[in-house]
MIKOLBA-809880 format. One record per residue (C-alpha): x, z, y. Coordinates in steps of 0.5 Angstrom, whole numbers. Example, Ala and Ser with C-alpha at 12.3 -4.5 7.8 and 13.67 -1.06 7.14 Angstrom:
2
<xx:25 zz:16 yy:-9> .
<xx:27 zz:14 yy:-2> .
***
This chain:
670
<xx:0 zz:0 yy:0> .
<xx:6 zz:2 yy:5> .
<xx:9 zz:-5 yy:4> .
<xx:3 zz:-9 yy:5> .
<xx:1 zz:-5 yy:11> .
<xx:9 zz:-6 yy:14> .
<xx:8 zz:-14 yy:12> .
<xx:2 zz:-15 yy:15> .
<xx:4 zz:-11 yy:22> .
<xx:10 zz:-16 yy:22> .
<xx:5 zz:-22 yy:23> .
<xx:3 zz:-25 yy:29> .
<xx:-3 zz:-23 yy:32> .
<xx:-8 zz:-28 yy:30> .
<xx:-5 zz:-29 yy:23> .
<xx:-6 zz:-21 yy:23> .
<xx:-13 zz:-21 yy:25> .
<xx:-15 zz:-27 yy:20> .
<xx:-12 zz:-23 yy:15> .
<xx:-16 zz:-17 yy:17> .
<xx:-22 zz:-20 yy:17> .
<xx:-21 zz:-23 yy:10> .
<xx:-20 zz:-16 yy:8> .
<xx:-26 zz:-13 yy:11> .
<xx:-30 zz:-19 yy:7> .
<xx:-27 zz:-17 yy:1> .
<xx:-28 zz:-10 yy:2> .
<xx:-36 zz:-11 yy:3> .
<xx:-36 zz:-15 yy:-4> .
<xx:-32 zz:-10 yy:-7> .
<xx:-37 zz:-5 yy:-4> .
<xx:-43 zz:-9 yy:-7> .
<xx:-40 zz:-9 yy:-14> .
<xx:-38 zz:-1 yy:-14> .
<xx:-45 zz:1 yy:-11> .
<xx:-48 zz:-3 yy:-17> .
<xx:-43 zz:0 yy:-22> .
<xx:-44 zz:7 yy:-19> .
<xx:-51 zz:7 yy:-19> .
<xx:-51 zz:4 yy:-26> .
<xx:-56 zz:-1 yy:-24> .
<xx:-57 zz:-8 yy:-28> .
<xx:-60 zz:-14 yy:-24> .
<xx:-65 zz:-18 yy:-27> .
<xx:-60 zz:-24 yy:-25> .
<xx:-53 zz:-27 yy:-27> .
<xx:-49 zz:-25 yy:-21> .
<xx:-45 zz:-31 yy:-22> .
<xx:-50 zz:-36 yy:-23> .
<xx:-52 zz:-41 yy:-17> .
<xx:-57 zz:-36 yy:-14> .
<xx:-52 zz:-30 yy:-15> .
<xx:-46 zz:-34 yy:-11> .
<xx:-51 zz:-36 yy:-5> .
<xx:-53 zz:-29 yy:-5> .
<xx:-46 zz:-27 yy:-4> .
<xx:-44 zz:-32 yy:1> .
<xx:-50 zz:-29 yy:5> .
<xx:-48 zz:-22 yy:5> .
<xx:-41 zz:-24 yy:7> .
<xx:-43 zz:-29 yy:13> .
<xx:-48 zz:-23 yy:15> .
<xx:-42 zz:-18 yy:15> .
<xx:-37 zz:-22 yy:19> .
<xx:-42 zz:-23 yy:24> .
<xx:-44 zz:-16 yy:25> .
<xx:-37 zz:-13 yy:24> .
<xx:-35 zz:-18 yy:30> .
<xx:-41 zz:-16 yy:34> .
<xx:-39 zz:-9 yy:33> .
<xx:-32 zz:-10 yy:36> .
<xx:-28 zz:-8 yy:29> .
<xx:-23 zz:-14 yy:31> .
<xx:-22 zz:-12 yy:39> .
<xx:-18 zz:-6 yy:37> .
<xx:-10 zz:-6 yy:35> .
<xx:-10 zz:-1 yy:28> .
<xx:-4 zz:3 yy:31> .
<xx:-9 zz:5 yy:36> .
<xx:-15 zz:6 yy:32> .
<xx:-19 zz:12 yy:34> .
<xx:-26 zz:16 yy:34> .
<xx:-30 zz:10 yy:37> .
<xx:-27 zz:5 yy:33> .
<xx:-29 zz:9 yy:27> .
<xx:-36 zz:10 yy:30> .
<xx:-36 zz:2 yy:30> .
<xx:-35 zz:1 yy:23> .
<xx:-40 zz:6 yy:22> .
<xx:-45 zz:2 yy:26> .
<xx:-43 zz:-4 yy:23> .
<xx:-44 zz:-2 yy:16> .
<xx:-50 zz:2 yy:17> .
<xx:-53 zz:-5 yy:21> .
<xx:-51 zz:-9 yy:15> .
<xx:-54 zz:-4 yy:10> .
<xx:-61 zz:-4 yy:13> .
<xx:-61 zz:-12 yy:14> .
<xx:-59 zz:-13 yy:7> .
<xx:-65 zz:-8 yy:5> .
<xx:-70 zz:-11 yy:9> .
<xx:-68 zz:-18 yy:6> .
<xx:-69 zz:-15 yy:-1> .
<xx:-76 zz:-12 yy:1> .
<xx:-78 zz:-19 yy:4> .
<xx:-75 zz:-23 yy:-2> .
<xx:-79 zz:-18 yy:-7> .
<xx:-85 zz:-19 yy:-3> .
<xx:-85 zz:-27 yy:-2> .
<xx:-81 zz:-29 yy:-8> .
<xx:-80 zz:-25 yy:-14> .
<xx:-79 zz:-18 yy:-15> .
<xx:-71 zz:-16 yy:-17> .
<xx:-71 zz:-11 yy:-23> .
<xx:-65 zz:-6 yy:-22> .
<xx:-65 zz:-6 yy:-14> .
<xx:-68 zz:0 yy:-11> .
<xx:-66 zz:5 yy:-5> .
<xx:-61 zz:8 yy:-9> .
<xx:-56 zz:2 yy:-9> .
<xx:-56 zz:1 yy:-1> .
<xx:-55 zz:9 yy:0> .
<xx:-49 zz:8 yy:-5> .
<xx:-47 zz:1 yy:-1> .
<xx:-47 zz:4 yy:6> .
<xx:-42 zz:10 yy:4> .
<xx:-37 zz:6 yy:-1> .
<xx:-37 zz:0 yy:5> .
<xx:-35 zz:5 yy:10> .
<xx:-30 zz:9 yy:6> .
<xx:-26 zz:3 yy:4> .
<xx:-26 zz:-1 yy:10> .
<xx:-24 zz:5 yy:14> .
<xx:-19 zz:7 yy:9> .
<xx:-14 zz:2 yy:11> .
<xx:-14 zz:3 yy:18> .
<xx:-14 zz:11 yy:17> .
<xx:-8 zz:10 yy:13> .
<xx:-4 zz:5 yy:18> .
<xx:-5 zz:10 yy:23> .
<xx:-3 zz:16 yy:19> .
<xx:4 zz:12 yy:18> .
<xx:5 zz:11 yy:25> .
<xx:3 zz:18 yy:27> .
<xx:6 zz:21 yy:21> .
<xx:14 zz:23 yy:19> .
<xx:13 zz:18 yy:14> .
<xx:13 zz:12 yy:19> .
<xx:20 zz:14 yy:22> .
<xx:22 zz:13 yy:15> .
<xx:19 zz:7 yy:14> .
<xx:21 zz:4 yy:21> .
<xx:28 zz:4 yy:23> .
<xx:31 zz:2 yy:30> .
<xx:34 zz:-5 yy:30> .
<xx:40 zz:-6 yy:26> .
<xx:39 zz:1 yy:23> .
<xx:41 zz:5 yy:29> .
<xx:39 zz:12 yy:30> .
<xx:33 zz:13 yy:34> .
<xx:34 zz:17 yy:40> .
<xx:32 zz:24 yy:41> .
<xx:29 zz:27 yy:47> .
<xx:26 zz:33 yy:50> .
<xx:19 zz:32 yy:54> .
<xx:18 zz:36 yy:60> .
<xx:11 zz:36 yy:63> .
<xx:4 zz:38 yy:62> .
<xx:2 zz:38 yy:55> .
<xx:-4 zz:33 yy:56> .
<xx:2 zz:28 yy:58> .
<xx:6 zz:31 yy:52> .
<xx:0 zz:29 yy:47> .
<xx:0 zz:22 yy:50> .
<xx:8 zz:21 yy:50> .
<xx:9 zz:24 yy:43> .
<xx:4 zz:19 yy:40> .
<xx:6 zz:13 yy:44> .
<xx:14 zz:14 yy:42> .
<xx:12 zz:14 yy:35> .
<xx:8 zz:7 yy:36> .
<xx:13 zz:4 yy:40> .
<xx:16 zz:-3 yy:36> .
<xx:21 zz:-2 yy:35> .
<xx:22 zz:5 yy:35> .
<xx:27 zz:8 yy:40> .
<xx:26 zz:15 yy:41> .
<xx:23 zz:21 yy:38> .
<xx:21 zz:27 yy:42> .
<xx:24 zz:33 yy:39> .
<xx:21 zz:39 yy:43> .
<xx:16 zz:40 yy:49> .
<xx:18 zz:44 yy:55> .
<xx:11 zz:45 yy:58> .
<xx:10 zz:46 yy:66> .
<xx:4 zz:50 yy:65> .
<xx:6 zz:58 yy:65> .
<xx:1 zz:60 yy:60> .
<xx:2 zz:54 yy:55> .
<xx:2 zz:57 yy:48> .
<xx:10 zz:58 yy:46> .
<xx:12 zz:56 yy:39> .
<xx:5 zz:52 yy:38> .
<xx:6 zz:45 yy:36> .
<xx:3 zz:38 yy:39> .
<xx:3 zz:33 yy:33> .
<xx:8 zz:37 yy:30> .
<xx:13 zz:37 yy:36> .
<xx:14 zz:44 yy:38> .
<xx:13 zz:47 yy:45> .
<xx:20 zz:50 yy:46> .
<xx:20 zz:53 yy:53> .
<xx:15 zz:54 yy:59> .
<xx:16 zz:56 yy:66> .
<xx:19 zz:59 yy:69> .
<xx:25 zz:59 yy:63> .
<xx:26 zz:51 yy:63> .
<xx:33 zz:51 yy:66> .
<xx:35 zz:57 yy:62> .
<xx:32 zz:53 yy:55> .
<xx:35 zz:46 yy:57> .
<xx:42 zz:49 yy:58> .
<xx:41 zz:53 yy:51> .
<xx:39 zz:46 yy:48> .
<xx:45 zz:42 yy:51> .
<xx:50 zz:47 yy:49> .
<xx:47 zz:48 yy:42> .
<xx:46 zz:41 yy:40> .
<xx:50 zz:34 yy:40> .
<xx:44 zz:30 yy:38> .
<xx:40 zz:30 yy:45> .
<xx:40 zz:24 yy:48> .
<xx:34 zz:23 yy:53> .
<xx:30 zz:28 yy:58> .
<xx:23 zz:25 yy:59> .
<xx:20 zz:28 yy:65> .
<xx:12 zz:28 yy:66> .
<xx:9 zz:24 yy:72> .
<xx:9 zz:28 yy:78> .
<xx:14 zz:33 yy:75> .
<xx:18 zz:33 yy:82> .
<xx:12 zz:36 yy:85> .
<xx:10 zz:41 yy:80> .
<xx:17 zz:44 yy:78> .
<xx:21 zz:48 yy:83> .
<xx:27 zz:47 yy:79> .
<xx:27 zz:40 yy:78> .
<xx:33 zz:38 yy:81> .
<xx:37 zz:43 yy:77> .
<xx:34 zz:41 yy:71> .
<xx:36 zz:34 yy:72> .
<xx:43 zz:36 yy:74> .
<xx:44 zz:40 yy:68> .
<xx:42 zz:34 yy:64> .
<xx:46 zz:29 yy:67> .
<xx:52 zz:34 yy:67> .
<xx:52 zz:34 yy:60> .
<xx:51 zz:26 yy:59> .
<xx:44 zz:26 yy:58> .
<xx:40 zz:20 yy:60> .
<xx:34 zz:23 yy:65> .
<xx:28 zz:18 yy:66> .
<xx:21 zz:20 yy:68> .
<xx:14 zz:17 yy:65> .
<xx:10 zz:13 yy:70> .
<xx:5 zz:10 yy:65> .
<xx:3 zz:6 yy:59> .
<xx:4 zz:-2 yy:59> .
<xx:2 zz:-7 yy:54> .
<xx:-3 zz:-3 yy:50> .
<xx:-5 zz:-9 yy:46> .
<xx:2 zz:-11 yy:44> .
<xx:6 zz:-5 yy:42> .
<xx:4 zz:1 yy:46> .
<xx:10 zz:2 yy:51> .
<xx:11 zz:7 yy:55> .
<xx:14 zz:6 yy:62> .
<xx:20 zz:10 yy:63> .
<xx:23 zz:10 yy:70> .
<xx:30 zz:12 yy:72> .
<xx:30 zz:18 yy:76> .
<xx:33 zz:16 yy:83> .
<xx:37 zz:21 yy:88> .
<xx:31 zz:20 yy:93> .
<xx:27 zz:24 yy:88> .
<xx:32 zz:29 yy:86> .
<xx:34 zz:31 yy:93> .
<xx:28 zz:32 yy:97> .
<xx:22 zz:36 yy:97> .
<xx:15 zz:34 yy:94> .
<xx:12 zz:28 yy:96> .
<xx:4 zz:29 yy:99> .
<xx:-1 zz:24 yy:97> .
<xx:-2 zz:19 yy:103> .
<xx:-9 zz:18 yy:105> .
<xx:-9 zz:11 yy:103> .
<xx:-17 zz:10 yy:105> .
<xx:-15 zz:13 yy:112> .
<xx:-9 zz:9 yy:114> .
<xx:-12 zz:3 yy:110> .
<xx:-18 zz:3 yy:115> .
<xx:-14 zz:3 yy:121> .
<xx:-9 zz:-3 yy:119> .
<xx:-14 zz:-7 yy:116> .
<xx:-16 zz:-13 yy:120> .
<xx:-11 zz:-12 yy:125> .
<xx:-5 zz:-16 yy:128> .
<xx:1 zz:-12 yy:128> .
<xx:8 zz:-13 yy:131> .
<xx:14 zz:-10 yy:128> .
<xx:20 zz:-10 yy:132> .
<xx:27 zz:-9 yy:128> .
<xx:22 zz:-11 yy:122> .
<xx:28 zz:-14 yy:118> .
<xx:31 zz:-7 yy:118> .
<xx:31 zz:-2 yy:113> .
<xx:25 zz:2 yy:116> .
<xx:22 zz:-4 yy:119> .
<xx:21 zz:-8 yy:113> .
<xx:18 zz:-3 yy:109> .
<xx:13 zz:-2 yy:115> .
<xx:12 zz:-10 yy:115> .
<xx:11 zz:-10 yy:108> .
<xx:6 zz:-4 yy:108> .
<xx:2 zz:-7 yy:113> .
<xx:1 zz:-13 yy:109> .
<xx:-1 zz:-9 yy:103> .
<xx:-6 zz:-5 yy:107> .
<xx:-10 zz:-11 yy:109> .
<xx:-7 zz:-13 yy:116> .
<xx:-9 zz:-20 yy:119> .
<xx:-2 zz:-22 yy:121> .
<xx:4 zz:-19 yy:122> .
<xx:10 zz:-21 yy:127> .
<xx:17 zz:-19 yy:126> .
<xx:21 zz:-19 yy:132> .
<xx:29 zz:-18 yy:130> .
<xx:35 zz:-21 yy:132> .
<xx:38 zz:-21 yy:125> .
<xx:37 zz:-28 yy:122> .
<xx:40 zz:-25 yy:115> .
<xx:35 zz:-19 yy:115> .
<xx:29 zz:-24 yy:116> .
<xx:31 zz:-28 yy:110> .
<xx:32 zz:-22 yy:106> .
<xx:25 zz:-19 yy:108> .
<xx:22 zz:-26 yy:106> .
<xx:25 zz:-25 yy:99> .
<xx:21 zz:-19 yy:98> .
<xx:14 zz:-22 yy:100> .
<xx:9 zz:-26 yy:95> .
<xx:6 zz:-32 yy:97> .
<xx:0 zz:-29 yy:100> .
<xx:4 zz:-24 yy:104> .
<xx:8 zz:-30 yy:107> .
<xx:2 zz:-33 yy:109> .
<xx:0 zz:-28 yy:114> .
<xx:8 zz:-26 yy:116> .
<xx:11 zz:-29 yy:123> .
<xx:18 zz:-29 yy:124> .
<xx:21 zz:-29 yy:131> .
<xx:29 zz:-28 yy:132> .
<xx:29 zz:-25 yy:139> .
<xx:33 zz:-19 yy:142> .
<xx:28 zz:-14 yy:144> .
<xx:32 zz:-13 yy:151> .
<xx:29 zz:-20 yy:153> .
<xx:23 zz:-19 yy:157> .
<xx:21 zz:-26 yy:158> .
<xx:21 zz:-28 yy:151> .
<xx:18 zz:-21 yy:149> .
<xx:12 zz:-23 yy:154> .
<xx:11 zz:-29 yy:151> .
<xx:11 zz:-27 yy:144> .
<xx:7 zz:-21 yy:145> .
<xx:2 zz:-25 yy:150> .
<xx:1 zz:-31 yy:144> .
<xx:1 zz:-26 yy:138> .
<xx:-4 zz:-21 yy:141> .
<xx:-2 zz:-15 yy:137> .
<xx:-7 zz:-9 yy:136> .
<xx:-1 zz:-5 yy:135> .
<xx:7 zz:-5 yy:136> .
<xx:11 zz:-1 yy:132> .
<xx:18 zz:-1 yy:135> .
<xx:23 zz:0 yy:130> .
<xx:29 zz:-4 yy:133> .
<xx:35 zz:1 yy:135> .
<xx:42 zz:2 yy:134> .
<xx:43 zz:8 yy:130> .
<xx:50 zz:10 yy:127> .
<xx:53 zz:16 yy:131> .
<xx:61 zz:14 yy:131> .
<xx:60 zz:7 yy:132> .
<xx:55 zz:8 yy:138> .
<xx:60 zz:13 yy:141> .
<xx:65 zz:7 yy:142> .
<xx:60 zz:2 yy:144> .
<xx:55 zz:6 yy:148> .
<xx:53 zz:0 yy:153> .
<xx:50 zz:-3 yy:147> .
<xx:46 zz:4 yy:145> .
<xx:44 zz:4 yy:152> .
<xx:42 zz:-3 yy:152> .
<xx:38 zz:-3 yy:146> .
<xx:35 zz:4 yy:145> .
<xx:33 zz:5 yy:152> .
<xx:32 zz:-1 yy:156> .
<xx:30 zz:-5 yy:149> .
<xx:24 zz:1 yy:149> .
<xx:23 zz:0 yy:156> .
<xx:22 zz:-7 yy:156> .
<xx:17 zz:-7 yy:149> .
<xx:13 zz:-1 yy:152> .
<xx:12 zz:-5 yy:159> .
<xx:10 zz:-11 yy:155> .
<xx:5 zz:-8 yy:151> .
<xx:2 zz:-5 yy:157> .
<xx:2 zz:-11 yy:161> .
<xx:-1 zz:-15 yy:155> .
<xx:-6 zz:-10 yy:154> .
<xx:-4 zz:-8 yy:147> .
<xx:-8 zz:-2 yy:144> .
<xx:-3 zz:2 yy:141> .
<xx:5 zz:3 yy:142> .
<xx:9 zz:7 yy:137> .
<xx:16 zz:9 yy:138> .
<xx:20 zz:10 yy:131> .
<xx:25 zz:16 yy:134> .
<xx:30 zz:21 yy:131> .
<xx:32 zz:28 yy:130> .
<xx:38 zz:26 yy:133> .
<xx:34 zz:26 yy:140> .
<xx:33 zz:34 yy:139> .
<xx:38 zz:38 yy:143> .
<xx:43 zz:31 yy:143> .
<xx:50 zz:31 yy:143> .
<xx:51 zz:24 yy:141> .
<xx:50 zz:17 yy:145> .
<xx:45 zz:16 yy:139> .
<xx:42 zz:23 yy:141> .
<xx:41 zz:22 yy:148> .
<xx:39 zz:15 yy:148> .
<xx:33 zz:16 yy:143> .
<xx:31 zz:22 yy:147> .
<xx:31 zz:18 yy:153> .
<xx:27 zz:13 yy:149> .
<xx:22 zz:19 yy:147> .
<xx:22 zz:21 yy:155> .
<xx:20 zz:13 yy:157> .
<xx:14 zz:13 yy:152> .
<xx:12 zz:20 yy:153> .
<xx:12 zz:19 yy:161> .
<xx:8 zz:12 yy:160> .
<xx:3 zz:16 yy:155> .
<xx:1 zz:21 yy:161> .
<xx:1 zz:15 yy:166> .
<xx:-4 zz:11 yy:161> .
<xx:-8 zz:18 yy:160> .
<xx:-10 zz:18 yy:167> .
<xx:-17 zz:15 yy:169> .
<xx:-15 zz:7 yy:170> .
<xx:-9 zz:8 yy:167> .
<xx:-6 zz:1 yy:166> .
<xx:0 zz:-4 yy:167> .
<xx:-1 zz:-4 yy:174> .
<xx:5 zz:-1 yy:178> .
<xx:10 zz:0 yy:172> .
<xx:15 zz:-5 yy:175> .
<xx:13 zz:-3 yy:182> .
<xx:8 zz:-8 yy:183> .
<xx:1 zz:-10 yy:181> .
<xx:0 zz:-17 yy:179> .
<xx:-8 zz:-16 yy:179> .
<xx:-8 zz:-16 yy:172> .
<xx:-12 zz:-10 yy:169> .
<xx:-12 zz:-8 yy:162> .
<xx:-15 zz:-2 yy:158> .
<xx:-10 zz:4 yy:158> .
<xx:-5 zz:3 yy:152> .
<xx:-4 zz:9 yy:147> .
<xx:4 zz:11 yy:147> .
<xx:6 zz:15 yy:142> .
<xx:13 zz:17 yy:139> .
<xx:14 zz:19 yy:131> .
<xx:20 zz:24 yy:130> .
<xx:23 zz:25 yy:123> .
<xx:30 zz:25 yy:120> .
<xx:34 zz:21 yy:115> .
<xx:31 zz:16 yy:111> .
<xx:34 zz:16 yy:104> .
<xx:37 zz:9 yy:102> .
<xx:36 zz:6 yy:109> .
<xx:42 zz:2 yy:111> .
<xx:48 zz:6 yy:113> .
<xx:45 zz:12 yy:110> .
<xx:50 zz:17 yy:106> .
<xx:47 zz:15 yy:100> .
<xx:49 zz:8 yy:100> .
<xx:56 zz:10 yy:103> .
<xx:57 zz:15 yy:97> .
<xx:54 zz:9 yy:92> .
<xx:59 zz:4 yy:95> .
<xx:65 zz:10 yy:94> .
<xx:63 zz:12 yy:87> .
<xx:63 zz:5 yy:85> .
<xx:70 zz:4 yy:88> .
<xx:73 zz:10 yy:84> .
<xx:73 zz:15 yy:90> .
<xx:74 zz:19 yy:94> .
<xx:67 zz:21 yy:97> .
<xx:69 zz:22 yy:104> .
<xx:65 zz:28 yy:107> .
<xx:66 zz:30 yy:114> .
<xx:64 zz:38 yy:113> .
<xx:62 zz:42 yy:107> .
<xx:57 zz:46 yy:111> .
<xx:54 zz:40 yy:114> .
<xx:46 zz:39 yy:112> .
<xx:41 zz:34 yy:113> .
<xx:34 zz:32 yy:113> .
<xx:32 zz:27 yy:108> .
<xx:25 zz:23 yy:106> .
<xx:24 zz:17 yy:102> .
<xx:23 zz:11 yy:107> .
<xx:16 zz:9 yy:103> .
<xx:13 zz:16 yy:105> .
<xx:16 zz:16 yy:112> .
<xx:13 zz:9 yy:113> .
<xx:6 zz:12 yy:111> .
<xx:6 zz:18 yy:115> .
<xx:8 zz:14 yy:121> .
<xx:2 zz:10 yy:120> .
<xx:-2 zz:16 yy:119> .
<xx:1 zz:19 yy:126> .
<xx:-2 zz:12 yy:129> .
<xx:-9 zz:13 yy:126> .
<xx:-9 zz:20 yy:128> .
<xx:-7 zz:18 yy:135> .
<xx:-12 zz:13 yy:136> .
<xx:-18 zz:18 yy:137> .
<xx:-15 zz:23 yy:141> .
<xx:-16 zz:25 yy:148> .
<xx:-15 zz:30 yy:153> .
<xx:-11 zz:37 yy:151> .
<xx:-11 zz:35 yy:144> .
<xx:-7 zz:28 yy:145> .
<xx:0 zz:28 yy:143> .
<xx:5 zz:24 yy:146> .
<xx:10 zz:26 yy:140> .
<xx:9 zz:27 yy:133> .
<xx:14 zz:30 yy:128> .
<xx:14 zz:29 yy:121> .
<xx:15 zz:35 yy:116> .
<xx:22 zz:34 yy:112> .
<xx:22 zz:40 yy:108> .
<xx:28 zz:44 yy:108> .
<xx:35 zz:41 yy:110> .
<xx:39 zz:39 yy:104> .
<xx:47 zz:40 yy:104> .
<xx:51 zz:33 yy:104> .
<xx:56 zz:36 yy:99> .
<xx:50 zz:37 yy:94> .
<xx:48 zz:30 yy:95> .
<xx:55 zz:27 yy:94> .
<xx:56 zz:32 yy:87> .
<xx:49 zz:30 yy:85> .
<xx:50 zz:22 yy:86> .
<xx:57 zz:23 yy:82> .
<xx:54 zz:26 yy:76> .
<xx:48 zz:21 yy:76> .
<xx:54 zz:16 yy:75> .
<xx:56 zz:19 yy:69> .
<xx:62 zz:22 yy:72> .
<xx:65 zz:29 yy:74> .
<xx:65 zz:31 yy:81> .
<xx:73 zz:33 yy:84> .
<xx:75 zz:31 yy:77> .
<xx:73 zz:24 yy:76> .
<xx:71 zz:22 yy:83> .
<xx:75 zz:26 yy:88> .
<xx:71 zz:29 yy:95> .
<xx:75 zz:29 yy:101> .
<xx:73 zz:33 yy:107> .
<xx:75 zz:29 yy:114> .
<xx:72 zz:33 yy:119> .
<xx:66 zz:33 yy:124> .
<xx:67 zz:26 yy:128> .
<xx:65 zz:25 yy:135> .
<xx:58 zz:26 yy:137> .
<xx:56 zz:29 yy:130> .
<xx:52 zz:36 yy:129> .
<xx:53 zz:40 yy:123> .
<xx:46 zz:41 yy:122> .
<xx:40 zz:37 yy:125> .
<xx:33 zz:40 yy:128> .
<xx:27 zz:37 yy:128> .
<xx:24 zz:40 yy:135> .
<xx:27 zz:44 yy:141> .
<xx:26 zz:51 yy:143> .
<xx:22 zz:49 yy:149> .
<xx:17 zz:45 yy:144> .
<xx:11 zz:47 yy:141> .
<xx:9 zz:45 yy:134> .
<xx:2 zz:44 yy:133> .
<xx:-1 zz:44 yy:126> .
<xx:-6 zz:38 yy:125> .
<xx:-11 zz:36 yy:120> .
<xx:-6 zz:32 yy:116> .
<xx:-1 zz:34 yy:111> .
<xx:6 zz:33 yy:113> .
<xx:5 zz:31 yy:120> .
<xx:5 zz:35 yy:127> .
<xx:4 zz:34 yy:134> .
<xx:9 zz:37 yy:139> .
<xx:7 zz:40 yy:146> .
<xx:13 zz:38 yy:150> .
<xx:15 zz:38 yy:158> .
<xx:14 zz:31 yy:160> .
<xx:18 zz:27 yy:165> .
<xx:14 zz:24 yy:171> .
<xx:14 zz:16 yy:171> .
<xx:17 zz:16 yy:178> .
<xx:23 zz:20 yy:176> .
<xx:24 zz:16 yy:169> .
<xx:24 zz:10 yy:174> .
<xx:29 zz:13 yy:178> .
<xx:34 zz:15 yy:173> .
<xx:33 zz:8 yy:169> .
<xx:35 zz:5 yy:176> .
<xx:42 zz:9 yy:176> .
<xx:43 zz:8 yy:169> .
<xx:43 zz:1 yy:170> .
<xx:48 zz:2 yy:176> .
<xx:53 zz:6 yy:171> .
<xx:52 zz:0 yy:166> .
<xx:54 zz:-5 yy:170> .
<xx:60 zz:-1 yy:172> .
<xx:61 zz:0 yy:165> .
<xx:62 zz:8 yy:167> .
<xx:60 zz:12 yy:161> .
<xx:61 zz:18 yy:164> .
<xx:56 zz:17 yy:169> .
<xx:51 zz:14 yy:164> .
<xx:51 zz:20 yy:160> .
<xx:51 zz:24 yy:166> .
<xx:44 zz:21 yy:168> .
<xx:41 zz:21 yy:161> .
<xx:43 zz:28 yy:160> .
<xx:41 zz:30 yy:167> .
<xx:34 zz:28 yy:165> .
<xx:34 zz:32 yy:158> .
<xx:37 zz:38 yy:161> .
<xx:33 zz:39 yy:167> .
<xx:27 zz:44 yy:166> .
<xx:21 zz:46 yy:170> .
<xx:22 zz:41 yy:176> .
<xx:17 zz:38 yy:181> .
<xx:18 zz:32 yy:178> .
<xx:17 zz:35 yy:171> .
<xx:9 zz:35 yy:169> .
<xx:6 zz:39 yy:163> .
<xx:2 zz:35 yy:158> .
<xx:-5 zz:34 yy:161> .
<xx:-12 zz:32 yy:159> .
<xx:-15 zz:25 yy:160> .
<xx:-19 zz:27 yy:166> .
<xx:-13 zz:29 yy:170> .
<xx:-9 zz:24 yy:175> .
<xx:-2 zz:22 yy:174> .
***
């Protein structure tokens, strides 16, 4: 029987189904014969006569139609379950009733048949259900039981990889089953470490023991890796990083011992092998706090059908903003970026439908004439201003470019948005803007001040584009909603520590870190983008005293850069300091050891959005901003860095002057 099951399982799906159909029909005929034998009936006609053969053919034809109708051939045997056996029960029951009614009709209209009564049909039903179900049940037993692991070998006779599962018991049940049904067999679950603290320790799920429960997961895993050389794999359940406080430590223990770490994210190809989808555990999953589920319905309703312009749309954050806007149903998206290659790379990430709604423009955001033309023609409902220069050490030497792009680029885009009547303008800001000590920091702080001042101007009655450049062209538009969203490092973005460390590890080291005490906030680009859009969604409906010019994302706890480096080295299968040296180079100009997300003079306001806060901060008046920018332009023309930094720091450091105003309600004048 086992050899037969194995042989059938190797056939192509169509051939396998045809053989199963023939097998079921043979079982029906066997059931008829057994029902007559077991009930000791003697028929009044020859079973092999012409009439008898017609009778067998009718039974076979009726059985085939009924079994197809009941769905017996829509399920793969290895996944046969209670509903499938109910279908067999239903098919055999209907077939029995049809045959019984047919015999009654034949007896009434033609001639009685001796030796045929209700007893034979009851026996037929029981026998047919049993012998049709038996092969399926036996196949399922072989696949789920230990006997199948003896029967099925990995390719080339290779041993099956032994794995520990860490997650919920409900997922463990699914994963144990599907690791046994995978063809070819790749891994076997040796133990389950349950994330539920009240899980029954020592019990078994499909023969696999529960070996640990919270909070002793790390301790037990360490015992496992020390006590056995046969553990090859650790499989985390879906969402384990949100449920397990020691998630990063569990990954570290496993990787340090050379054990592969993956995460279960679903099932695929159920009709062709029942495969688990196991994703590699990346650094962005390990090094940050738990993600929060995004309100897709809310941000989708906000973006759906709108025209969106993304400056810097070819950058690491900008391209995800572009793709996310397209996914959420934006009518059209325009990318304004000065990098031809970046735009080309973005295009490769999109499918045909997304490309059809995307427009690209190679443009410098400081070019007012070009930006006016682009915005005027495209007529966006929202501008995400992500264009910026952002590398601290480089900008210390190239301060002119930082001022041009980060300050005057923001000014140009914001004024163009106001003049063209764009309903919303959102600046992507940075934690470097808080108590800035670098060129990057002061320029991003100035960009925030520009946006905050324009936010106040347009919150006033009749707030519009008039007078932003000192003149009124007579074109009045509804006030533009100006906001900035401030957050820290985006993991894996261009030039982030992750990409730098990865390149250094691939080169064999050393990894260079400025200071072992240095920490940074980290967030995945996908979560940052969703929260940025959520901030824009929230800002759209706010007015008066509850209106915020600056939003701040909750980045969780800061992460030591040294820990990032050590974890990435272990992820590469190497040992820190031994295989890959770590060298400390000293803090570079403009760098801080620790970043903060808000200043001492800023009030953090909790909103009804997870991981998003509003900031109440003093706002520099638009008149003072204009005066400062005029002085800044003069310093830029003279290439006087000291004067330029003095202007920018002066705007930041002044407190409570007549030119600085508190946030106000929409009913107050600017």
